[in-house]
C-alpha positions as CSV (number, residue, x, y, z in Angstrom):
1,X,33.6,-35.6,69.6
2,X,36.3,-33.3,68.4
3,X,36.6,-29.9,67.4
4,X,39.2,-27.9,65.3
5,X,39.5,-24.1,64.4
6,X,40.4,-23.9,60.9
7,X,41.4,-20.8,58.0
8,X,39.4,-21.2,54.7
9,X,41.5,-20.3,51.9
10,X,40.4,-18.3,49.2
11,X,37.9,-19.3,46.7
12,X,39.8,-19.6,43.7
13,X,42.4,-22.0,45.8
14,X,39.9,-24.1,47.5
15,X,38.7,-24.7,43.8
16,X,42.3,-25.8,42.9
17,X,42.8,-28.4,45.7
18,X,39.3,-29.5,45.5
19,X,40.3,-30.5,41.9
20,X,42.9,-32.4,43.6
21,X,40.5,-34.0,45.7
22,X,38.2,-34.9,43.1
23,X,40.9,-36.3,40.8
24,X,42.5,-38.5,43.8
25,X,38.7,-39.7,44.2
26,X,37.8,-40.2,40.2
27,X,40.8,-42.4,39.8
28,X,39.8,-44.3,42.8
29,X,43.7,-43.3,44.9
30,X,41.5,-41.5,47.8
31,X,38.0,-39.9,48.2
32,X,38.1,-39.4,51.8
33,X,38.7,-35.6,51.4
34,X,35.9,-35.0,48.9
35,X,33.4,-36.8,50.7
36,X,33.7,-35.2,54.1
37,X,31.8,-32.2,53.8
38,X,34.6,-29.6,54.8
39,X,36.2,-27.0,52.7
40,X,39.5,-27.1,52.1
41,X,41.8,-25.6,54.7
42,X,44.9,-24.6,57.2
43,X,44.1,-25.9,60.6
44,X,45.2,-23.7,63.7
45,X,44.5,-26.3,66.3
46,X,42.1,-29.3,67.7
47,X,41.4,-30.4,71.0
48,X,38.8,-32.7,72.6
49,X,36.2,-30.5,73.8
50,X,35.9,-27.0,75.0
51,X,33.2,-27.2,77.5
52,X,31.0,-24.5,78.2
53,X,32.9,-21.4,76.7
54,X,31.7,-19.6,74.2
55,X,34.3,-20.4,70.9
56,X,32.0,-18.8,68.5
57,X,32.2,-15.5,70.2
58,X,35.6,-15.8,70.8
59,X,36.2,-16.8,66.9
60,X,33.8,-13.8,65.9
61,X,36.1,-11.4,68.0
62,X,39.4,-13.4,66.6
63,X,38.6,-13.1,63.3
64,X,37.5,-9.0,63.4
65,X,41.3,-8.4,65.2
66,X,43.1,-10.4,62.3
67,X,43.3,-9.2,58.2
68,X,42.8,-12.1,55.7
69,X,46.8,-13.3,55.2
70,X,48.3,-14.3,52.2
71,X,50.8,-16.9,52.1
72,X,52.3,-19.4,49.1
73,X,51.1,-23.2,49.0
74,X,55.1,-23.9,48.6
75,X,55.5,-27.7,49.0
76,X,53.6,-31.1,49.4
77,X,54.4,-33.5,52.1
78,X,53.5,-36.8,54.2
79,X,53.4,-36.6,57.5
80,X,55.7,-39.8,58.9
81,X,52.7,-41.6,60.8
82,X,50.3,-44.4,60.2
83,X,47.3,-42.0,58.9
84,X,48.7,-41.6,55.6
85,X,48.4,-38.0,55.4
86,X,49.4,-36.0,52.3
87,X,49.5,-32.4,52.5
88,X,50.2,-29.1,50.9
89,X,52.4,-26.7,52.6
90,X,52.2,-22.7,53.2
91,X,55.5,-21.3,53.2
92,X,56.0,-20.2,56.7
93,X,56.3,-16.3,57.4
94,X,56.4,-14.7,60.2
95,X,52.8,-13.2,59.5
96,X,51.4,-17.0,59.7
97,X,53.7,-17.2,62.9
98,X,52.6,-14.6,64.5
99,X,48.5,-14.9,63.4
100,X,48.8,-18.8,65.0
101,X,50.7,-17.5,68.6
102,X,48.0,-14.9,68.8
103,X,45.2,-17.8,68.2
104,X,46.9,-19.8,70.8
105,X,47.3,-17.3,73.4
106,X,43.7,-16.4,73.4
107,X,43.0,-20.4,73.9
108,X,45.6,-20.4,76.5
109,X,43.5,-17.3,78.7
110,X,40.4,-19.2,77.9
111,X,41.9,-22.5,79.8
112,X,41.7,-24.9,76.8
113,X,44.7,-27.2,76.1
114,X,45.2,-27.9,72.1
115,X,46.4,-31.0,70.7
116,X,49.9,-31.3,71.1
117,X,50.5,-31.5,67.4
118,X,48.9,-27.7,67.3
119,X,51.3,-25.9,69.7
120,X,53.3,-23.6,68.6
121,X,56.2,-24.9,69.0
122,X,55.1,-28.3,67.3
123,X,52.8,-26.9,64.6
124,X,53.4,-27.8,61.0
125,X,50.5,-25.6,59.2
126,X,49.0,-27.5,56.2
127,X,46.5,-28.3,53.6
128,X,45.2,-31.8,54.0
129,X,45.1,-33.2,50.1
130,X,44.0,-37.0,50.9
131,X,44.1,-39.2,54.1
132,X,44.1,-43.2,55.3
133,X,46.4,-43.7,52.0
134,X,48.4,-47.3,52.1
135,X,51.8,-46.2,52.4
136,X,52.4,-46.9,48.5
137,X,49.8,-44.5,47.3
138,X,51.4,-41.4,49.2
139,X,53.8,-40.9,46.1
140,X,51.3,-41.1,43.8
141,X,48.9,-38.4,45.5
142,X,52.1,-36.5,45.8
143,X,52.8,-36.9,42.1
144,X,49.0,-35.4,41.4
145,X,49.8,-32.5,43.7
146,X,52.8,-31.6,41.7
147,X,50.8,-31.7,38.4
148,X,48.1,-29.6,39.9
149,X,47.6,-25.6,39.9
150,X,47.8,-25.3,43.8
151,X,51.3,-24.0,44.3
152,X,50.6,-20.3,44.2
153,X,50.0,-17.6,46.4
154,X,46.4,-18.0,48.3
155,X,44.8,-16.1,50.7
156,X,43.7,-17.5,54.2
157,X,40.1,-15.7,54.3
158,X,37.9,-17.1,57.1
159,X,38.3,-18.8,60.2
160,X,35.8,-21.6,61.5
161,X,35.1,-23.7,64.4
162,X,34.4,-27.6,63.2
163,X,33.2,-30.4,64.8
164,X,34.3,-33.6,63.7
165,X,33.6,-36.9,62.6
166,X,31.4,-36.4,61.0
167,X,32.7,-33.3,59.9
168,X,30.0,-30.2,60.7
169,X,30.8,-26.7,60.6
170,X,29.7,-24.9,64.1
171,X,30.7,-21.4,62.4
172,X,32.7,-19.1,60.3
173,X,33.7,-15.5,60.3
174,X,35.7,-13.9,57.5
175,X,38.8,-12.2,59.0
176,X,38.7,-8.5,59.2
177,X,35.5,-7.9,58.8
178,X,34.0,-5.6,61.1
179,X,30.0,-5.6,60.1
180,X,29.9,-9.4,60.2
181,X,27.6,-9.9,63.3
182,X,26.1,-13.1,63.1
183,X,28.6,-16.4,62.3
184,X,28.1,-18.2,59.1
185,X,26.8,-20.8,59.2
186,X,26.7,-23.9,56.6
187,X,22.9,-25.7,56.0
């Protein structure tokens, strides 16, 4: 199993991204994201294991120390890999970079080694729209995104630990919520 720490989007932004996922599935372009049992998100890190570290407790403490953050989804792109990934990119701001760096500082203190793609010097913040696309479908997905209602300011409101594949949320906490004592868990 692999694990990721992700930031969930506010409900309106989540609905807009899910509408793109659903449109792609309805048009038989890509149904992977719609069927994955995951919410639209921006990944902070990924790693192969976290051993005995109580990651949910760490995420709870981190969530309390960080306020919700507004970013603008401003571009659509594709990674130059064989995985066929199309994504929405937030405008990179100093606040987003600081949040990512602060989280990775906490990982370093815990002795965790994140995937090289998510280290501060390599991270490309993104919200995945489709994956496992054949090369000839990438431009179609990009066009679908360009016609959607996703390019707007969104709030990053919650941090979660997920296990994948299959995707299973292990815990999630609202950002900045000092009164939330138990993790939110999906059924």
